[in-house]
TIZA-401613 format. One line per 4 residues: number of its first residue (from 1); their letters; for each residue x, y, z of N, C-alpha, C. Coordinates in Angstrom, 1 decimal. Layout:
<sites>
NUM = A = X,Y,Z,X,Y,Z,X,Y,Z ~ ...
</sites>
This chain:
<sites>
1 = MTTQ = 143.6,8.5,-184.1,144.7,9.4,-184.1,144.8,10.0,-182.7 ~ 144.0,9.7,-181.7,144.0,10.2,-180.4,145.2,9.7,-179.6 ~ 146.0,10.6,-179.0,147.1,10.1,-178.2,146.6,9.9,-176.7 ~ 146.8,10.9,-175.9,146.4,10.7,-174.5,144.9,11.1,-174.3
5 = VENF = 144.2,10.1,-173.7,142.7,10.3,-173.4,142.6,10.5,-171.9 ~ 142.1,11.7,-171.5,142.0,12.1,-170.1,140.6,12.0,-169.6 ~ 139.6,11.9,-170.4,138.2,12.0,-170.0,137.4,10.8,-170.2 ~ 138.0,9.6,-170.3,137.2,8.4,-170.3,137.1,7.7,-169.0
9 = PGWP = 135.9,7.5,-168.5,135.8,6.9,-167.1,136.6,5.7,-166.9 ~ 137.1,5.5,-165.7,137.9,4.4,-165.3,139.4,4.5,-165.5 ~ 139.8,5.6,-166.1,141.3,5.8,-166.3,141.7,7.0,-165.6 ~ 141.9,7.0,-164.3,142.2,8.2,-163.5,143.5,8.9,-164.0
13 = EGVQ = 144.5,8.2,-164.5,145.7,8.7,-165.0,145.7,9.0,-166.5 ~ 144.6,8.7,-167.1,144.5,8.8,-168.6,145.0,7.6,-169.2 ~ 144.8,7.5,-170.5,145.2,6.3,-171.3,145.4,6.7,-172.7 ~ 146.3,6.0,-173.4,146.6,6.2,-174.8,145.4,5.7,-175.6
17 = GPEL = 145.0,6.5,-176.7,143.9,6.0,-177.5,144.0,4.6,-178.0 ~ 145.2,4.3,-178.6,145.3,2.9,-179.1,145.2,1.8,-178.0 ~ 145.7,2.1,-176.8,145.6,1.2,-175.7,144.1,1.0,-175.3 ~ 143.4,2.1,-175.2,142.0,2.0,-174.9,141.2,1.1,-175.9
21 = IDNM = 141.5,1.3,-177.1,140.8,0.5,-178.2,141.2,-0.9,-178.1 ~ 142.5,-1.2,-177.9,143.0,-2.6,-177.8,142.3,-3.3,-176.7 ~ 142.2,-2.6,-175.5,141.6,-3.2,-174.4,140.1,-3.6,-174.6 ~ 139.4,-2.6,-175.3,138.0,-2.9,-175.7,137.9,-4.1,-176.6
25 = KKQA = 138.8,-4.2,-177.5,138.8,-5.3,-178.5,139.0,-6.7,-177.7 ~ 140.0,-6.7,-176.8,140.3,-7.9,-176.0,139.1,-8.3,-175.2 ~ 138.4,-7.3,-174.6,137.3,-7.6,-173.8,136.1,-8.2,-174.6 ~ 135.9,-7.7,-175.8,134.9,-8.2,-176.7,135.2,-9.6,-177.2
29 = ARFG = 136.5,-9.8,-177.4,137.0,-11.2,-177.9,136.8,-12.2,-176.8 ~ 136.9,-11.8,-175.5,136.7,-12.7,-174.4,135.3,-13.2,-174.3 ~ 134.4,-12.4,-174.8,133.0,-12.8,-174.8,132.5,-13.4,-176.2 ~ 133.5,-13.7,-177.1,133.2,-14.4,-178.3,133.0,-13.6,-179.6
33 = ADFQ = 133.4,-12.3,-179.5,133.3,-11.5,-180.7,134.3,-12.0,-181.8 ~ 133.8,-12.0,-183.0,134.7,-12.4,-184.1,135.0,-11.2,-184.9 ~ 136.3,-11.0,-185.3,136.8,-9.8,-185.9,137.2,-10.1,-187.4 ~ 136.8,-9.3,-188.3,137.2,-9.4,-189.7,137.6,-8.0,-190.1
37 = LAHL = 138.9,-7.9,-190.6,139.4,-6.6,-191.1,139.3,-6.5,-192.6 ~ 138.6,-5.5,-193.1,138.4,-5.4,-194.5,137.9,-4.0,-194.8 ~ 138.2,-3.5,-196.1,137.7,-2.3,-196.5,136.3,-2.4,-197.1 ~ 135.3,-1.5,-196.8,134.0,-1.6,-197.3,134.0,-0.9,-198.7
41 = NAVD = 133.6,-1.6,-199.7,133.6,-1.0,-201.1,132.2,-0.5,-201.5 ~ 131.2,-1.2,-201.0,129.8,-0.9,-201.4,128.9,-1.6,-200.4 ~ 127.7,-1.1,-200.3,126.7,-1.7,-199.4,125.3,-1.5,-200.0 ~ 124.5,-2.6,-199.9,123.1,-2.5,-200.3,122.2,-2.7,-199.1
45 = LNVN = 121.6,-1.6,-198.8,120.7,-1.6,-197.6,119.2,-1.7,-198.0 ~ 119.0,-2.0,-199.3,117.6,-2.2,-199.8,117.2,-3.6,-199.8 ~ 118.0,-4.5,-199.4,117.7,-5.9,-199.4,117.9,-6.5,-198.0 ~ 117.3,-7.6,-197.7,117.4,-8.2,-196.4,117.7,-9.7,-196.6
49 = PFRL = 118.8,-10.2,-196.1,119.8,-9.5,-195.3,120.5,-8.4,-196.1 ~ 121.1,-7.4,-195.4,121.9,-6.4,-196.1,123.1,-7.1,-196.7 ~ 123.7,-6.4,-197.7,124.8,-7.0,-198.4,126.0,-6.0,-198.4 ~ 127.1,-6.4,-197.8,128.3,-5.6,-197.7,129.4,-6.1,-198.7
53 = QTSA = 129.7,-5.3,-199.7,130.8,-5.7,-200.5,132.1,-5.2,-200.0 ~ 133.0,-6.1,-199.6,134.3,-5.7,-198.9,135.5,-6.3,-199.7 ~ 136.6,-5.8,-199.3,137.9,-6.3,-199.9,138.1,-7.8,-199.6 ~ 137.4,-8.3,-198.6,137.5,-9.7,-198.2,136.3,-10.6,-198.7
57 = GEIP = 135.5,-10.0,-199.6,134.4,-10.7,-200.2,133.0,-10.1,-199.7 ~ 131.9,-10.8,-200.0,130.6,-10.3,-199.6,130.2,-10.8,-198.3 ~ 129.7,-9.9,-197.5,129.2,-10.3,-196.1,127.7,-10.0,-196.0 ~ 126.9,-11.0,-195.8,125.5,-10.7,-195.5,125.3,-10.4,-194.1
61 = ARTL = 124.3,-9.6,-193.8,124.0,-9.2,-192.4,122.5,-9.0,-192.1 ~ 122.0,-9.7,-191.2,120.6,-9.5,-190.8,120.5,-8.2,-190.0 ~ 121.5,-7.8,-189.3,121.5,-6.5,-188.6,122.8,-5.9,-189.0 ~ 122.8,-4.6,-189.0,124.0,-3.8,-189.3,124.1,-2.5,-188.4
65 = IVAS = 125.2,-2.4,-187.7,125.4,-1.2,-186.9,126.4,-0.3,-187.6 ~ 126.1,0.9,-188.0,127.0,1.8,-188.7,127.7,2.7,-187.6 ~ 129.0,2.5,-187.5,129.7,3.3,-186.5,131.0,3.8,-187.2 ~ 130.8,4.4,-188.4,131.9,4.8,-189.2,132.5,6.2,-188.8
69 = GASA = 131.8,6.9,-187.8,132.4,8.1,-187.3,132.4,9.3,-188.2 ~ 133.1,10.3,-187.8,133.2,11.6,-188.6,134.6,12.0,-188.6 ~ 135.0,12.5,-189.7,136.4,13.0,-189.8,136.5,14.5,-189.7 ~ 137.4,14.9,-188.8,137.6,16.4,-188.6,138.1,17.0,-189.9
73 = RWLG = 137.7,18.2,-190.2,138.2,18.9,-191.4,139.5,19.6,-191.0 ~ 140.5,19.4,-191.8,141.8,20.0,-191.5,142.2,21.1,-192.6 ~ 143.2,21.8,-192.3,143.6,22.8,-193.3,144.4,22.2,-194.4 ~ 144.9,21.0,-194.2,145.6,20.3,-195.3,147.1,20.7,-195.5
77 = LPSE = 147.7,21.3,-194.5,149.1,21.7,-194.5,149.9,20.5,-194.0 ~ 151.0,20.2,-194.7,151.9,19.2,-194.3,152.4,19.3,-192.8 ~ 152.7,20.6,-192.4,153.2,20.8,-191.1,152.1,20.6,-190.1 ~ 150.8,20.9,-190.5,149.7,20.6,-189.6,149.5,19.1,-189.4
81 = QALI = 149.5,18.4,-190.5,149.4,16.9,-190.4,150.5,16.3,-189.5 ~ 151.7,16.8,-189.6,152.8,16.2,-188.9,152.7,16.5,-187.4 ~ 151.9,17.5,-187.0,151.9,17.8,-185.6,150.5,17.4,-185.0 ~ 149.7,16.7,-185.7,148.4,16.2,-185.0,148.8,15.3,-183.9
85 = GHGV = 148.3,15.6,-182.7,148.6,14.8,-181.5,149.8,15.4,-180.8 ~ 150.5,16.4,-181.4,151.6,17.0,-180.8,151.4,18.5,-180.7 ~ 150.2,18.9,-180.4,149.9,20.3,-180.2,148.8,20.8,-181.2 ~ 148.5,20.0,-182.3,147.5,20.3,-183.2,146.3,19.3,-182.9
89 = SSCA = 145.1,19.9,-182.7,144.0,19.1,-182.3,142.7,19.6,-182.9 ~ 141.7,18.7,-183.0,140.4,19.1,-183.5,139.3,19.0,-182.4 ~ 139.8,18.9,-181.2,138.8,18.7,-180.1,139.3,19.3,-178.8 ~ 138.8,20.5,-178.5,139.2,21.2,-177.3,138.8,20.4,-176.1
93 = TCDG = 137.6,19.8,-176.1,137.1,19.1,-175.0,138.0,17.9,-174.6 ~ 138.6,17.3,-175.7,139.5,16.2,-175.5,140.9,16.6,-175.0 ~ 141.4,17.7,-175.5,142.8,18.0,-175.3,143.1,19.3,-174.6 ~ 142.1,20.1,-174.3,142.3,21.4,-173.7,143.1,21.3,-172.4
97 = FFFR = 142.9,20.2,-171.6,143.6,20.0,-170.4,145.1,20.2,-170.5 ~ 145.7,19.8,-171.6,147.1,19.8,-171.8,147.7,21.2,-171.9 ~ 146.9,22.2,-172.1,147.4,23.5,-172.4,147.1,24.5,-171.3 ~ 147.0,24.0,-170.1,146.8,24.9,-168.9,147.9,25.9,-168.8
101 = GKEV = 147.5,27.2,-168.8,148.5,28.3,-168.6,149.3,28.6,-169.9 ~ 148.9,28.0,-171.0,149.6,28.3,-172.3,148.7,29.1,-173.2 ~ 149.4,29.7,-174.2,148.7,30.4,-175.3,148.4,29.5,-176.5 ~ 147.2,29.5,-177.0,146.8,28.7,-178.1,146.0,29.5,-179.1
105 = AVVG = 145.7,28.9,-180.2,144.9,29.5,-181.3,143.8,28.5,-181.7 ~ 142.7,29.1,-182.1,141.6,28.4,-182.7,141.3,28.9,-184.1 ~ 141.1,28.0,-185.1,140.8,28.4,-186.4,139.4,28.1,-186.7 ~ 138.7,29.1,-187.3,137.3,29.0,-187.7,136.5,30.2,-187.5
109 = GGDS = 135.3,30.2,-188.0,134.4,31.4,-187.9,133.0,31.1,-187.6 ~ 132.7,29.8,-187.3,131.3,29.4,-187.0,131.2,29.1,-185.5 ~ 130.0,28.6,-185.1,129.8,28.2,-183.7,130.7,27.2,-183.2 ~ 131.2,26.3,-184.0,132.1,25.3,-183.5,133.4,25.9,-183.0
113 = AMEE = 133.9,26.9,-183.8,135.1,27.6,-183.4,134.9,28.4,-182.1 ~ 133.7,29.0,-182.0,133.4,29.8,-180.8,133.4,28.9,-179.6 ~ 132.7,27.7,-179.7,132.6,26.8,-178.6,134.0,26.3,-178.2 ~ 134.9,26.0,-179.2,136.2,25.6,-178.8,136.9,26.7,-178.1
117 = ALFL = 136.9,27.9,-178.6,137.6,29.0,-177.9,137.1,29.2,-176.5 ~ 135.8,29.2,-176.3,135.2,29.4,-175.0,135.6,28.3,-174.0 ~ 135.6,27.1,-174.5,136.0,26.0,-173.6,137.4,26.1,-173.2 ~ 138.3,26.5,-174.1,139.7,26.6,-173.8,140.0,27.7,-172.8
121 = TRFA = 139.1,28.6,-172.6,139.4,29.7,-171.6,139.5,29.1,-170.2 ~ 139.0,27.8,-170.0,139.1,27.2,-168.7,140.6,26.8,-168.4 ~ 141.4,26.7,-169.4,142.8,26.2,-169.3,143.8,27.2,-169.8 ~ 143.7,27.6,-171.0,144.7,28.4,-171.6,144.8,29.8,-171.0
125 = SKIT = 145.9,30.4,-171.1,146.1,31.8,-170.6,145.6,32.8,-171.6 ~ 145.7,32.4,-172.9,145.2,33.3,-174.0,144.8,32.5,-175.2 ~ 143.7,32.9,-175.8,143.2,32.2,-177.0,143.1,33.2,-178.2 ~ 143.8,32.9,-179.3,143.6,33.8,-180.4,142.8,33.1,-181.4
129 = LLHR = 141.6,33.7,-181.8,140.7,33.1,-182.8,141.0,33.6,-184.1 ~ 141.4,32.7,-185.0,141.9,33.1,-186.4,140.8,32.8,-187.4 ~ 140.5,33.8,-188.3,139.5,33.5,-189.3,139.9,34.2,-190.6 ~ 139.7,33.5,-191.7,140.2,34.0,-193.0,139.3,35.1,-193.6
133 = RPGF = 138.1,35.3,-193.1,137.2,36.3,-193.6,137.1,37.5,-192.6 ~ 136.5,38.6,-193.1,136.4,39.8,-192.2,135.3,39.6,-191.2 ~ 134.3,38.8,-191.6,133.1,38.6,-190.7,133.0,37.1,-190.3 ~ 132.1,36.9,-189.3,131.9,35.5,-188.7,130.5,35.0,-189.1
137 = RASK = 130.4,33.7,-189.3,129.1,33.1,-189.6,128.5,32.6,-188.3 ~ 129.2,32.7,-187.2,128.6,32.2,-185.9,127.4,32.9,-185.6 ~ 126.6,32.3,-184.7,125.4,32.9,-184.2,125.7,34.2,-183.4 ~ 124.8,35.1,-183.3,125.1,36.4,-182.6,125.4,36.2,-181.2
141 = IMLE = 124.7,35.3,-180.5,125.0,35.1,-179.1,126.3,34.5,-178.8 ~ 126.8,33.5,-179.6,128.1,32.9,-179.5,129.2,33.9,-179.7 ~ 129.0,34.7,-180.8,130.0,35.7,-181.1,130.1,36.8,-180.0 ~ 129.0,37.2,-179.4,129.0,38.1,-178.3,129.7,37.6,-177.1
145 = RVMA = 129.6,36.3,-176.8,130.2,35.7,-175.7,131.7,35.7,-175.9 ~ 132.2,35.4,-177.1,133.6,35.3,-177.4,134.2,36.7,-177.3 ~ 133.5,37.7,-177.9,134.0,39.1,-177.9,134.1,39.7,-176.5 ~ 133.3,39.2,-175.6,133.2,39.8,-174.3,134.3,39.1,-173.4
149 = HTKI = 134.9,38.0,-173.8,135.8,37.3,-172.9,137.2,37.9,-173.0 ~ 137.8,38.2,-171.8,139.1,38.9,-171.8,140.2,38.0,-172.2 ~ 140.0,36.7,-172.3,141.1,35.8,-172.7,141.2,35.6,-174.2 ~ 140.2,36.0,-174.9,140.1,35.7,-176.3,140.3,36.9,-177.2
153 = ELRT = 141.2,36.8,-178.1,141.5,37.9,-179.1,141.1,37.4,-180.5 ~ 140.4,38.2,-181.2,139.9,37.9,-182.6,140.9,38.5,-183.6 ~ 141.3,37.7,-184.6,142.1,38.1,-185.7,141.4,37.7,-187.0 ~ 141.0,38.6,-187.8,140.3,38.3,-189.1,141.2,38.5,-190.3
157 = NVVI = 140.8,38.0,-191.4,141.5,38.2,-192.7,142.9,37.6,-192.6 ~ 143.1,36.5,-191.9,144.4,35.8,-191.9,144.2,34.3,-192.1 ~ 145.2,33.8,-192.8,145.2,32.3,-193.0,146.6,31.8,-192.5 ~ 146.6,30.5,-192.1,147.8,29.9,-191.7,148.5,29.3,-192.9
161 = EEVL = 149.8,29.7,-193.0,150.6,29.1,-194.1,151.4,27.9,-193.6 ~ 151.8,28.0,-192.3,152.6,26.9,-191.8,152.5,26.8,-190.3 ~ 152.5,25.6,-189.8,152.5,25.4,-188.3,154.0,25.1,-188.0 ~ 154.5,25.9,-187.0,155.9,25.8,-186.7,156.2,24.8,-185.6
165 = GVEE = 157.3,24.1,-185.6,157.6,23.2,-184.6,157.7,21.7,-185.0 ~ 157.7,21.5,-186.3,157.8,20.1,-186.9,159.0,19.4,-186.4 ~ 160.2,20.0,-186.5,161.4,19.4,-186.1,161.4,19.1,-184.6 ~ 160.8,19.9,-183.8,160.8,19.7,-182.4,159.7,18.8,-182.0
169 = KEVK = 158.8,18.4,-182.9,157.6,17.6,-182.7,156.7,18.2,-181.6 ~ 156.6,19.6,-181.6,155.8,20.3,-180.7,155.5,21.7,-181.3 ~ 154.2,22.0,-181.2,153.8,23.3,-181.8,154.5,24.5,-181.1 ~ 155.1,25.3,-182.0,155.8,26.5,-181.4,155.2,27.8,-181.9
173 = GVRL = 154.3,27.7,-182.9,153.7,28.9,-183.4,153.1,28.6,-184.8 ~ 152.5,29.7,-185.4,152.0,29.6,-186.8,152.5,30.8,-187.6 ~ 152.7,30.5,-188.8,153.0,31.6,-189.8,151.8,32.1,-190.4 ~ 151.4,33.3,-190.3,150.1,33.8,-190.8,150.4,34.7,-192.0
177 = RDVA = 149.4,34.8,-192.9,149.4,35.7,-194.0,148.1,36.5,-194.0 ~ 148.2,37.8,-194.1,147.0,38.7,-194.1,146.5,38.7,-195.6 ~ 145.2,38.2,-195.7,144.7,38.1,-197.0,144.3,39.4,-197.7 ~ 144.3,40.5,-196.9,144.0,41.8,-197.5,145.2,42.5,-198.1
181 = NGTK = 146.4,42.4,-197.4,147.5,43.1,-197.9,148.7,42.2,-198.1 ~ 148.6,40.9,-197.8,149.7,39.9,-198.0,150.8,39.9,-197.0 ~ 150.8,40.8,-196.0,151.8,40.8,-195.0,151.8,39.5,-194.2 ~ 153.0,39.1,-193.8,153.2,37.8,-193.1,153.7,38.1,-191.6
185 = SILP = 153.3,37.2,-190.7,153.7,37.4,-189.3,153.7,36.0,-188.7 ~ 154.3,36.0,-187.5,154.4,34.7,-186.7,153.7,34.9,-185.4 ~ 152.8,34.0,-185.1,152.1,34.0,-183.8,152.6,32.9,-183.0 ~ 153.3,33.2,-181.9,153.8,32.2,-181.0,152.7,31.5,-180.2
189 = ISGL = 152.5,30.2,-180.3,151.5,29.5,-179.5,152.0,28.1,-179.2 ~ 151.4,27.5,-178.3,151.7,26.1,-177.9,150.7,25.1,-178.4 ~ 149.6,25.5,-178.8,148.6,24.6,-179.3,147.7,25.2,-180.4 ~ 147.3,24.4,-181.4,146.4,24.9,-182.4,145.2,24.0,-182.5
193 = FLGI = 144.0,24.6,-182.4,142.8,23.8,-182.5,142.0,24.2,-183.7 ~ 141.6,23.2,-184.4,140.8,23.3,-185.6,139.3,23.3,-185.3 ~ 138.6,24.4,-185.6,137.2,24.5,-185.3,136.4,24.7,-186.6 ~ 136.8,24.0,-187.6,136.1,24.2,-188.9,135.2,23.0,-189.3
197 = GHEP = 134.8,22.3,-188.3,133.7,21.3,-188.5,134.2,19.9,-188.7 ~ 133.3,19.0,-188.8,133.6,17.6,-189.1,132.8,17.1,-190.3 ~ 133.2,16.1,-190.9,132.5,15.5,-192.1,132.2,14.0,-191.7 ~ 130.9,13.7,-191.6,130.6,12.3,-191.3,130.9,11.3,-192.4
201 = NTKM = 131.4,10.1,-192.1,131.8,9.2,-193.1,130.6,8.4,-193.5 ~ 129.8,9.0,-194.4,128.5,8.4,-194.8,128.3,8.4,-196.3 ~ 129.3,8.7,-197.1,129.1,8.7,-198.5,128.6,7.4,-199.1 ~ 129.1,6.3,-198.4,128.7,5.0,-198.9,127.2,4.7,-198.7
205 = FSGQ = 126.5,5.5,-197.8,125.1,5.2,-197.6,124.2,6.2,-198.2 ~ 124.8,7.2,-198.9,124.0,8.3,-199.5,122.9,7.7,-200.4 ~ 121.7,8.2,-200.3,120.6,7.7,-201.2,119.9,6.5,-200.7 ~ 120.4,5.8,-199.7,119.8,4.6,-199.2,119.1,4.8,-197.8
209 = IDLD = 119.6,5.8,-197.1,119.0,6.1,-195.8,118.9,7.6,-195.6 ~ 118.2,8.1,-194.6,118.0,9.5,-194.3,119.3,10.1,-193.7 ~ 119.8,11.1,-194.4,120.9,11.9,-193.9,120.5,13.4,-193.8 ~ 121.1,14.1,-192.9,120.7,15.5,-192.8,121.5,16.3,-193.8
213 = GDGY = 121.4,17.6,-193.8,122.0,18.5,-194.8,123.6,18.4,-194.8 ~ 124.2,18.0,-193.7,125.6,17.9,-193.6,126.1,16.4,-193.7 ~ 125.2,15.5,-194.0,125.6,14.1,-194.2,125.5,13.2,-193.0 ~ 125.1,13.7,-191.8,125.0,12.9,-190.6,123.7,12.0,-190.8
217 = IRTT = 123.8,10.8,-190.3,122.7,9.8,-190.3,121.6,10.3,-189.4 ~ 120.4,10.4,-189.9,119.2,10.7,-189.1,118.8,9.4,-188.3 ~ 118.6,9.6,-187.0,118.1,8.4,-186.2,116.9,8.8,-185.4 ~ 116.1,7.8,-185.0,115.0,8.0,-184.1,115.2,7.0,-183.0
221 = GNVL = 114.7,7.3,-181.8,114.9,6.3,-180.7,116.4,6.1,-180.5 ~ 117.1,7.2,-180.6,118.6,7.2,-180.3,119.4,6.6,-181.4 ~ 119.1,5.4,-181.9,120.0,4.7,-182.8,119.3,4.0,-184.0 ~ 118.0,4.2,-184.1,117.2,3.5,-185.2,117.4,4.4,-186.4
225 = VTRN = 117.8,3.8,-187.5,118.0,4.5,-188.8,116.7,4.5,-189.6 ~ 116.5,5.6,-190.3,115.2,5.7,-191.1,115.5,5.9,-192.6 ~ 114.5,5.5,-193.3,114.5,5.8,-194.8,113.2,6.4,-195.1 ~ 113.2,7.6,-195.6,112.0,8.4,-195.9,111.1,8.5,-194.6
229 = GVVV = 111.8,8.6,-193.5,111.1,8.8,-192.2,110.6,7.5,-191.6 ~ 110.8,6.4,-192.2,110.4,5.1,-191.7,111.6,4.3,-191.2 ~ 111.5,3.7,-190.1,112.6,2.9,-189.5,113.0,1.7,-190.4 ~ 114.2,1.6,-190.7,114.7,0.4,-191.5,115.0,-0.7,-190.6
233 = PGLF = 114.2,-1.8,-190.7,114.4,-3.0,-189.8,115.8,-3.5,-189.8 ~ 116.4,-3.6,-188.6,117.7,-4.2,-188.4,118.9,-3.3,-188.7 ~ 118.6,-2.0,-188.9,119.7,-1.1,-189.2,119.8,0.0,-188.1 ~ 121.1,0.1,-187.6,121.3,1.0,-186.5,122.6,1.9,-186.8
237 = ACGD = 122.6,3.0,-186.1,123.8,3.9,-186.2,124.1,4.4,-184.9 ~ 125.4,4.6,-184.6,125.8,5.1,-183.3,127.1,5.9,-183.4 ~ 127.4,6.7,-182.4,128.6,7.5,-182.4,128.6,8.7,-183.2 ~ 129.8,9.2,-183.6,129.9,10.5,-184.3,129.3,10.5,-185.7
241 = VQDR = 128.9,9.3,-186.2,128.3,9.3,-187.6,126.9,9.9,-187.5 ~ 126.3,9.9,-186.3,125.0,10.4,-186.1,124.9,11.5,-185.0 ~ 126.0,11.7,-184.4,126.0,12.7,-183.3,126.9,13.9,-183.6 ~ 126.3,15.0,-183.9,127.0,16.2,-184.3,127.2,17.1,-183.1
245 = RYRQ = 126.7,16.8,-182.0,126.7,17.7,-180.8,127.8,17.4,-179.8 ~ 127.9,16.1,-179.4,128.8,15.8,-178.3,130.2,15.3,-178.8 ~ 130.2,14.3,-179.7,131.4,13.8,-180.3,132.5,13.5,-179.3 ~ 132.1,12.7,-178.3,133.0,12.2,-177.2,133.1,10.7,-177.3
249 = AITA = 134.3,10.2,-176.8,134.4,8.7,-176.8,133.4,8.1,-175.9 ~ 133.1,8.7,-174.8,132.1,8.1,-173.9,130.7,8.1,-174.4 ~ 130.3,9.2,-175.1,129.0,9.2,-175.7,128.8,8.3,-176.8 ~ 129.9,8.2,-177.6,129.9,7.2,-178.7,129.8,5.8,-178.2
253 = AGSG = 130.5,5.5,-177.1,130.5,4.1,-176.5,129.1,3.9,-176.0 ~ 128.5,4.9,-175.4,127.1,4.7,-174.8,126.1,4.4,-175.9 ~ 126.2,5.2,-177.0,125.2,4.9,-178.1,125.5,3.6,-178.8 ~ 126.8,3.2,-178.7,127.2,1.9,-179.3,126.5,0.8,-178.5
257 = CMAA = 126.5,0.9,-177.2,125.8,0.0,-176.3,124.3,-0.1,-176.6 ~ 123.7,1.1,-176.9,122.3,1.1,-177.2,122.0,0.4,-178.5 ~ 122.9,0.6,-179.5,122.8,-0.1,-180.8,122.9,-1.6,-180.7 ~ 123.9,-2.0,-179.9,124.1,-3.5,-179.7,122.9,-4.1,-179.0
261 = LEAE = 122.3,-3.4,-178.0,121.1,-4.0,-177.4,119.9,-4.0,-178.4 ~ 119.8,-3.0,-179.2,118.7,-3.0,-180.2,118.9,-4.1,-181.2 ~ 120.1,-4.3,-181.6,120.4,-5.4,-182.6,120.1,-6.7,-182.0 ~ 120.5,-7.0,-180.8,120.2,-8.2,-180.1,118.7,-8.5,-180.0
265 = KFLE = 118.0,-7.4,-179.6,116.5,-7.5,-179.5,115.9,-7.8,-180.8 ~ 116.4,-7.2,-181.9,115.8,-7.4,-183.2,116.0,-8.9,-183.6 ~ 117.2,-9.4,-183.4,117.5,-10.8,-183.8,116.6,-11.8,-183.0 ~ 116.5,-11.5,-181.7,115.6,-12.4,-180.9,114.2,-12.4,-181.4
269 = EHGH = 113.7,-11.2,-181.7,112.3,-11.1,-182.1,112.0,-11.8,-183.4 ~ 113.1,-11.9,-184.2,112.9,-12.6,-185.5,113.4,-14.0,-185.5 ~ 113.6,-14.6,-184.3,113.9,-16.0,-184.2,115.3,-16.4,-184.6 ~ 116.2,-15.4,-184.6,117.6,-15.7,-184.9,118.4,-15.9,-183.7
</sites>
């Protein structure tokens, strides 16, 4: 869903997300990669080779790299969904550059929202932090940093009912409702950032490998997947599915390289 990517090495003028991925695919194909497009319906990681039940049939795998990513949590508003990539974002690090000198809003009450707001102070002229509750669940030090910053304004007890600008295909503001008294107001902004967390795409693997409390895959040695604390031979994970801290295209690509090298080493060691 990423439009313009400004922070991937080698693209000084930026690159569209789909173009970046297409170029990666073409490069892999040049070296002999085979591509199969299918939906994964079920997976058995307790056998060797692993068994993947897909819409294209069963696929056995001596090694498997899980790179299923994490999905940003959204508010679920039709207007919000219509403006993703047009002023609505879930990644300040990725898109903050586009809002230099503009007023934006961040939604959330935890450390993720605080980090988004603080990062955006490098670019935006004003950041309004919106939270539906009267208090914040963020850590004390993060909240203190946000409250001390002159560019950030906190607004509590408010929820977004609509993101304005769908017809113009550009965020123009948000319609807010005060949850305490029901009054409504409009906040003019040029960008809306969601800081309400991500959900790793790991439901398919639950109960078969080690996941943390939020569903991220636990790894050791960067990309080695474990079960009950013991490394599962031939199974690796990379990118946002196991990285809850950085969540960048370049860090995902880097861990993908690690996983590929580990998979190659595993196959060679077992005579394949």
